[in-house]
C-alpha positions, 0 to 999 in steps of 0.5 A: 502488491496483490493486483487482483485483490485490489480490483475489489476496492476500485469502485470505492476508490473512484467514488471517493476520488470524485467526492474529493473534487468537491471537498476542501482538503487543506486546513489552515493551522489557524483553524480550530479544526487543525490537528497534527497527529493521525492514526490510519490504515488502508482500505486494501484490508477489504480484500481480506474479505474475499475468501474465493481469491487464491491470492487473498492478502491477509493484509493488516496496516497501521499508520501513525503520522505527524504534520510538521507544517501545513504542507509536510507530513511524516509517518510510520507504517507497520504492515504485513501481507502475503502473496503467491505471485510475483509482485511485478506481474502487471494487471491482466490474465498473467496476474493469477496464471497457474504457471506464474504462481510460486511453489508456496507464498511469501509472508512479508512483515514491514516497517515503512517511513513515509514523507508526504508533501502537499502542493495545491489544496489537497493534492500531494506526493509521497515517498514510502520506504519499507524494510521488510522481512520476507518469509518464504513458505512452501506449498506444504506450509513449511518455512523455507527461509527468510529474506530481506526486501526494500520496498519503495512506493511513490504516490500521487494522491488527494487528501479529503477531510471529513466531519470537521477535519476529524477524519480523512480519506486519501485516494491515490495512484502509485508506482511501487519498486523493490530495488533490493530483494535478497536471499530469495529461494531459487524456485521463487527467484526463477519466476521473479526473473521473468518480471520487472522489479516495479509495478505501475499504476497501483490504486490506493485508498488510505483513511484515518482519524486526526488528533 
């Protein structure tokens, strides 16, 4: 996603990850606090507060999930964000280099389906597959055209229950990959071709409430 914006939430991510080491993250289905449904989002939305960021994501996400078994969880995620630099640029100076900026930006609207598998206590892996409508917008804010993107996320994280398992946080690290990216304007595609169609070591922090 937008790598520079993520820097503004890393401190919170690592503090909460350390907290997770002292919390019990798995709840037995026989426990009175065991709940199957949840609603959540991503702390990445805090990046919207940084008005000085030229790549501010204007990010919104809503997660709706269901725990099938104590170890298996499925979810639907609805999200939107925008970005003005290719997603494949790794962390570093190039991530906001003027010569790498699109002649405009991309506004993405997506629906993702996720499967989460718990392996030991709160440790889990997850796969997210998102179908996204890509709106390409020029520097003058005029719409150029629409495209389609399949955006995959492969995540390793830890589930931390809070307040008698009513709330939770999930610090994680992920690899993202977009194997399908169609109908990209040539002025955008020229920059895309300089970089990989994947990104490694993207930090994440989901949170939610269980029912």
